[in-house]
N, C-alpha and C positions, 0 to 999 in steps of 0.2 A: 279223448275230448279235445276239441280245438280250443285255443285260448280266447277267441273272439266270441262274445256272448251279447245278444240283444234280446229284448222281450219276445221277438218273433223267430229267433233262431231255431226254436223247437219245430217249426213248420217244415224243416228240411229232414226231419227224422220220422220214423213210423209212429203214428199217434193212434193208440188203441182206445177203445171205448168212447169214440166220438160219434155224435149223431150225424145223420145225412140230411142237411138242409136242402130243400128243393128250390129255393129262390135266392140266388146269390145276391141280388140287389137288396132284398129285404134284410138279409143277414148283414151286409156291409153297412146299411143305414143304422141298424140296431147297435152294432159295435161302435160306430162313430159316436152315436149319442152316449153310449155307456162310457167311452173313453174321456168324455168331456164333463162327466158328473163329478161332484166332489168325492174325495176318498172317504171310506167308511171308518177307518182307524188312522192313527198317526204313527209316524216312524218312532216317536218317543215312546209310545205305548208298546210297540213291537220290541224295542230295545230293552224296555223294562222287563218284559216277559222273558227275553233271552237271558237277562241277568238272574232272574229267579230260577229258570231252568238250570243254569250253571250251578247255582247253589244246591239244587236237588241232585244233580249229578255227583256232587261232592258229598252227598249224604246229609246235608243240612236242611233239606225240605223234602216234601213228597208231593207228587203231581196227581191230582184227581181230575180226570178228563171224562166227561159224560154228557149224554143227551140223546136225542132221537137218532135212530138209524138213518132216517131221511125226513127232513122237515117238510111240512105241508103248508102251502099258502093259506089254506083254510084255518090253520092253527096259529096264525100270526094275530094273536089277540092277547090282551093283558092277563087274563086268567091263566091261559096255558103257559105263557112265559113265566109268570109269577110262580106257578107250581113247580116248574123245572128248577128255578133258582132256589126255592125252599128246600127241595130234596138235596141239591148240591151243597147248600149251606149246612143242613143238618148232618149230612155225611161228613163234610169237612170238619165239623165240630167234634164228631166222634173220633176222627183220625187225629186231630190235634191232641185230644185228651189221651189217646192211646199211645201216640208216638212221641209226644212232647216236641214236635217239629212244626215248622211252618208248612201250611198246605197251599199249593199253587192251584187255583181253581180255573180250569179251562173247559168251557162248554162246547159241545158239538151243537152249535147254535149260531143263528144269524148268518147262514150261508150254506148249510148242509142240505142243499136242494138237488144235488146230482148223485146218482147211484150207478155203479157198474152193473152190468148184466151178463149172465152166462151165455146168452144168445141174442143176436140182433133182432130176431123176429119171434113173435109169440103166436101160437096157433090154438084156436078154440073151435073145435068142430071142423068145418070146411073153411073157416075164415082165418087168414094170417095177416097180422099187422105188426108194425114196429114195436119192440118191447118198450115198456114204460121205463124211462131213465131218470125219473125225478121231475118235480114240478118246474124246474128250470129249463127242461127240454120239451116235455109233452105232458099229457094228463093221464091219469090212471084208468079212466073209462075206456071201454073196448069198442070204440068207433073210429073210422078213418080220420075224422076231424080231430078227435081227442088225442090220437096217437101220432099225429103229424108233428114232427119237430118244428117248433115255432120260435123264431128268433126274438119275438117280442117278450117271450117268457123270461129271457135274461134280464130285461128291464124290470119286469115284475119281481124277480128274485132280488135285484138290487134294492128296490123300494122296500120290500119286506125285511130285508137284512138291515137296512137303515133304520126302519121303525123299531126293530127288535133291539139293535144296539143302543139307540137313543133311550129306550125304556130301561134297559139294563143300567146304563150310566146314571139315569135319574134315580133309580132305586138305590144304587150303590152310594152315590153322593148324598142322597137325601136321608140316609140313616136307616134304611130298610134292614141292613145287616148288622145293626148296632147290637152288640152282645148284652147291652143293658135291657133290651126289649126283645127277647127271644119269642115272645108271643106273636110277633109278626110272622113267624115262620110256620105256624101251625097249619096242618092240612086237616080239614074238618073230618074227612071220611076215614081217617086212621086213628082217631082219638081213642081209645080204649083197646087197642090191639096190643099184644105182648111186646112187639118191637117198639111201639110208641111209648109204652110205660117204661121200658128199659132206657129209652132216650131221655124221658122226662127225669128219671133219677140222675142220669149223668148231668143234665142241665141244671138241676137243683144244686148238685155238688159244685159245678162250675160257678154258678151265681154266688154261692157262699164264698168261694175263693176270690171272686171279683170284689165283693163287698169288703172282705178283709183287706185286700191290697189297697183299695181306695181309702179305707179308714186309716191304714198305716201311712199312706202317702199324702193324706189330707187333700184329696182332690180326685176328680174323675179321670179315669184312664182314657184319654181322648183317642188313643190309637185303636181302641176297641169299637169305635163308632162306625167304621167303614171297612170294606174289604175290596180287593181287586177281583174283577171278573174278566177273563180273557175269552175271546172267541176263537173257534177253529172249525175247519171243514176239510173234507177231501177235495183237493184242487184237481178235479177230474176233467171238467170242461175247459180246455186250455184257451179257447178263444175268449171266454169270459174272464179268466184269470189274467190273460195278457192285457185286456182292456183296463184292468184296475191296477196294473203295474206302473209305478211312477218313479221318476228319479228324484231323490232327495239330495240336495247339494251337500257335498262333503261326506255323504253317508253311503250313497250307492242306490241300487234299484230295490224297491220294496213292493211287495204285493199289499196294497193298502185296502184290500177287500176283507182282510182278516188279520188277526194277530199271529196265528199259527196255522200252517197248512200241512197236510200229509199226503203221501203217495201211497196208493193202494197196492195190495199184493198182486193185482192183475196188471198193473201198469208200471212196474219197477224195472223193466228191462234196461240193462246198462246202456244200450245204444238207442233207447227209445226217447220219444218226445218229452215225456214227463220228467225224466231225469235231467234232460237238457234244460228244460224250463226252470226246474227247481235249483239247479246249481248256480244260477245267476241272481237269485233274490236273497235279500238280507234277513228275511223272516226266519224264525226257528222252524225247523222242518221235522215232520214225523215221517218215518218209513215203516210201513207194515212189513213184517218178516214172517213168511209162512213156511209150510212144509217143503216147498220146492227150492228154497234158498240154500245154496251150498256155502260153506265158510269162505272159500276164495272169492266167490261172487259178492258176498256181503262186504268183505274188506274192499273190493274194487269200488262198490257203490259208495261206501263211506268216504273213501278218499276223493271221489268225484264231488260228492256233495259238501264235504268239509275239508278241503285241501289244506287249510291253515290250522286244522285241528283245534278249532275254537270251542271252548266249553259253552254249553247251552245252545249250540247250533243244531245238533242232530239228536232226535229221540228215536230209538229203535223200539217199535211196538210189536212184540211177538204174539203170534196167534196160531197155535198149533192144534189145540183140542186136548181134552183130558187124557186121551189114549196115546197121543203121540208126543207130548211135550218132553217126556223123559228120554225119548230116543233122539229128539231133534235139537233141543236147546243147549245141552252141555257143549257140544262141539262148536256151536256158533259163539257162545259166551267165551269159551276158551280162546278161540281165534281172535276175538276182539281184544281180549286181555293181552295176548302175545303181541298184537300189532301196536299197542300203545295208543290206539285211537280213543279220543274222549267222546263218549256217548252217554246218553241217559237211557236206561232200560225201563220199559213200561210193558205191562201185561194186558193184552186184550183177550179175556177168557170167553168172549162171545162168539166170534166168527168161526172158530174151529169146532164149535159144539152144536152146530145146527142139526136138526133131525126133522123127519116128517112123521107126524102122528098117524095113527091108524085111520083117522078120518080125513087124511090128506092135508092137514093144516101144518104149516111150518112152525116149529117151536124149538125151544132149547131147554135142557134139563138144568135146573138150579144146582143139583148135586154135581153135575159135570163142571159147571162154572166154578163152584167152590173148590172142587178138586184141582182144577188147573191153577187157580190162584195159590193154593197151599204148595203145590209142587213147584211152582215158579219161585216162590220164596226159598224153598229148600235147595233147589238147583243153584241159584245164584250164590247162596251162602256156601255151598259145597265147592264151587269152582273159584271162589274168591271175588266174585262179581257183586253187584248190588242192584236189587230191584227198587226203583225209585218212583214208580208211577203205576197207575191203573187206568185202563181205557174201557169204559162201559157204555152200552146202549141201554138207556133207561128213560123213564118218563115220570112226570108228577101226576099222571092220571091213574085211576084205579082199574088198570087193565088186567086181563087174564091171557097173557101171551106166552109166558115161560112156565113150564110145569114144575111142581115141587115148591120148596121154600117154606117160610113160616105158615102160609095159608094152606100148605099141602095141596096145591092145585093139581088136578088130574087132567088127562086128555079130554074128558067130558066137559071140563070147565072152560076149555079154550073158546068155545062158541058163545060163552056168556058175555064177554066184553073184549073182543079181539079187534083192535082198531088199526094196527099197522098195515100200510100198503106194501111194505117190503119185508123187513126182518122183525122178529119178535123182540120185545124189550122187557127189561125188568120193571116191575111196579115198585111202589114206594117201600112196601114191607120187605121185598126181596133185596132192594138196593141198600136199605138200612142194615139188614142182616149181613150183607157183604162188607159194609163199612166196619161193623164190629169185628168181623173175621180178620180184616186187614189190620185193624188196630191191634188185635191179639198177636198177629204174626210180626208186626213191627216191634212190639214189646219184647 
């Protein structure tokens, strides 16, 4: 790597998973407008997250990162956002009670509009069109107009990210997450389910503890009235990310479109454009680590992205699948330990466990997801490492996209309420069951 870095130095390197825009003038104008708009987050918020991630890396906190596989413009509404936050709050409460640790809440939200694809083109019958790459690039309908990469969609993505972040901040600061009022977090459609009853029992126990502590201290525990919510997304569309990269005096370059960004498994080449872009920003970085990653390659990437070995800077999000994690993770975890590199390990049990049902629908097995999580905890303990985070694709909607789980969903249930345009997500009951599982593993 050269020592000179600028927000556009990535353009001299191979950039994978980028759309082909057919109107350079339209693209230039959209990027110019985007670069002049206010930032979505502040450098102070980004630094605060990095401090909390450093604490998690030392074992003093745990990271819960979750949200949609790919956000939709149509889902930028108060109800959908609220339900996502309710699920994350409920899960984090389960983890707090189980681990007795602080939980760092990071949403796959307010910017998760781009998705990598396995092929540039999609063919249906005799018609071949550009693949759907997320609402920030094109639309999911299968017509030439809908599949055309449109630069204006980057501005629409910025606007919806701004609306989402503003609503999250208002909820957080306005007392939505106040532990004195957990009734704010109820999801009506899951009231009487086994998972909901188990959660209510935990909540009643916690409420008794809060009332006891406030009686002893003779005052309200004001630190329980709000929580931090941080945003994150895969920084896939580099022109968009560059336009939101700003210099903060005395601090350096920040991507002020999100608090945390990550590099996908398809775009982590050592000499690639994404590694080049990420090495120059001050944000906490996530790196997806898949089955093709060799130990030496991983150490090389770590040292490029975190040359000063700063705690809280780099999160390694491993994604192997239930069948392969036992053969892949130990060598990587041991190599990181030997290197002395400071990283935070997180488990993504979703992306290695995809399968296609007999009816042709993409799904994931809840049992496989659970198995990979349990195995991850065991391997990190065996090698002397530490698993300090979980990375999940989930939703607050009552969907039927992953088979198995508390509702014992089968392949025939997938057509009942399958809404995702890209990857299948955990529904509320499945997400909560995983939260209880993680709490048990942490105990």
